[in-house]
N, C-alpha and C positions, 0 to 999 in steps of 0.2 A: 489099541486096536486100529487097524487099518482096513479101509473098506476098498474092495476091489470090484471091477465091473461084474464079475461072474458070481459075487456074493461077498461073504466076510471071512476072513482069516486072522487068526490070532498070531502075532509073530513077537519074538523077544525084542527087547529094546535095541540090541546089538544089530539086530536085522533091519532096523529102520534106516533109510538112506540118508546119507549126509548132503549138504554141510550142517544143517542144524536139526537135530531129531526132533526138538521140541516142536519147531514149526511144521515138520513134515508129518508129525502124528496127527496133526488136524487137517491134512490134505487127502484128496481121493485120488487114489492112482487107478489109471485105466491103460492096460497094455500087457505086455508079454512078461512071463516069469521064468525063473529057473531055481530051483531048490528054495522056493519061498521068498525069493528076492526078486526085486525090479531087474529084468535082464532082457534085453531087446529093445524094440520100439515102444514107446509109452508116453504117458502124460500124467503129471501131478496137477490137480486142480486144488488151489487154495482157497480158504472160507470167504477171501475178498474177491474172488473170481479170477486172480491172476494165475497164469499157468506156467509149467516148465515142461516141454516137451522135446523128444529126441530119442537118441540112444542111450540106454542104461547098461551099466555093466556091474554085476555082483552087488546091486543096490544102490549104485551111484550114477548120476547123470554123466555120460561120457562125452558125447556130442549133442548139442541142440541149442534151444534160444527159449528165453523166459525168465523168470525170477528165481534167484536162489537167496537163502538166507544164511548168513554166517557170524560167528563171534556173537556179539551181544547187541542187537537191533540193527546191524548192519545189512544192506540190501543191495543186491546187484541185479540189474535188469539188462539182458543183452545175450551175447554168444559165449556158447562153452564149447571149447575145443579140447579133446583128449584129457577130459577131467579137470581142466583148469577154468574155473568160472571168470577169471580175471584176463581173459585173453579176446581179442577181436574188438568190436565196438559195442559200447553199452553205456549204461548210466550206474553209477556207483554212489549210493548215499549211505554216509557214514552216521554213526549215532551221535556225533558232535555237531551234525548239522550241516556240514560241508557236502557238496554235491559235484561230482565230476562226470562230465559227458564227453565222451570221445574215444580215442583208441587205447587199448591196454594191452600189455604183454607181460606174461610171467608174473601177474600179481601186482604189477605197477602201471601207474599211468605213463603211457609211451607211445608217442605220435601226436597228431593234432586232436586238441581236446580244449575244454573249458572247465576250469575250476572256479566254483561260486562258494565262497566261504559263508558262514553262518552269519558273519557280521555285514555282509552285502558286498563285500569287496570282491573282485573277479580277476582272474589270470586266464589269459587266452592265448594260445599259440601252439608252438611244439614243445612236448615233454618228452624227456628221456629219463627213464628209470626214477619216475616219480616226481622230478623237478622240472619247472619251466626253464628251457635252456637256451643257448646261443640262437639268436634269429629274430625275426620281427614278431612282436607280441603286443598285447593290450593289457593293461593293468587298470582296473576300476576300484577305486578306493570307497571306504564306507562313508567318508565325508562328501563324496560326489565329484571329486577329482578323478580325472581320466588321463593315463599316459598311454601314447602309441609310439612305438619305436623299436629300436634294437635292444635286446635284454640278453644278459649272461648269468647263468646260474641263478635265475629268479630276481635278478636286479637290473634296474635301468642302467644301460651301458652302451657307449657310442651315440650316435645320432638318435634323438627323440624329441617328442614335443608332449607337454603336459598342460592340461587346461584345468584350473581350479574352480571351485564351486563359486568363487567371487568373481570369475571371468579373467583373471590373470593368465598369461600364456607364458610357458616356460618353452623355449625352442633352441635346440643347440646340442652341445656335446655334454654326456654324462659319464661318470666313471664311478662303478661299484655304488650306484643309487645317489650319487653327489652330483648336482650340476657344476660344471668346472668352466663352461665357455658358451656363449651365445647372448641371447637376447631375453628379458623379461619385458613383456608388454602388459602394463596395468590395464584395468577396465576402463580408466579415465582417459587412455590413450598416450600416457607418458610411456617412454621406453627406457630401460636400462640395458646397456649393452656393453659387453667386455668379458673379463675373467672373474672367477670366482675361486675361492680358497677356503676350506674349512668350514664351508657354510656361510661365509662372509663376502661381501664385495671387495674384490682386490684391485684390478685395473680396470676402470670401467667409466662410462659418460652416461649421465642422465639426461635425456631429451625431454622437452616438452612436447605437447601435443602438436604443435605447429612446427616441430623439428628444430627448435632452438636448444642451445646447450644451457642447462641448469646447474650442473654440478658435475665434478669429476672426482675420481678416486685414483690415487697412485700409491702403490704397495699397500693397500688396505686402509689409507688415510684420505679423507675427503679433504680437497683442496679448492681453492676459489679460482674458477676457470678463467676469470678474466686476467689472471696473473701469468697465464700459460699461452 
């Protein structure tokens, strides 16, 4: 049963407007009708007070703003354009706990936005068809580390800077999520500067807090700097 502003009217389940009939059966619709369906300007008010309003066509929202339910416990709050609830700007909350806020197009994250994962990590920047892509972005990891810099296909790539939870700072060049060249400054003030390969120090120098040389690496092997 669906309650309308002018009274009550029984409708077959097939006539309940999408995206999720179960949620909308509990909603109150106020607005225009055609052949027993939401059609024209109207508003759906859900039990929790959230609303979906705009232009309806044949029982479905066509253009408007508000909250829509779809799938299993997925919620979208934002703009609806030509029947597509995933276009424009909005907030998308998925059943896995991930939350995206920003621009969407054709059902995907597309444009400037922020994706917060259930574990607390964050990706922020420009998305294209669901992925954080080339350009400047920010990634916050669940352990508290923060990366700011260039990103390609969701990975750290090119120039960037990462600050870890223990205060260490990685600044330099990244390739496909791997740090390959630059400086690692420890919270103690010591600095390791050079190149890295396969996650290991390759050709680099470790400087003390006062700038003195403590150790060198050549082709991945530590050497006595006094002999060079």
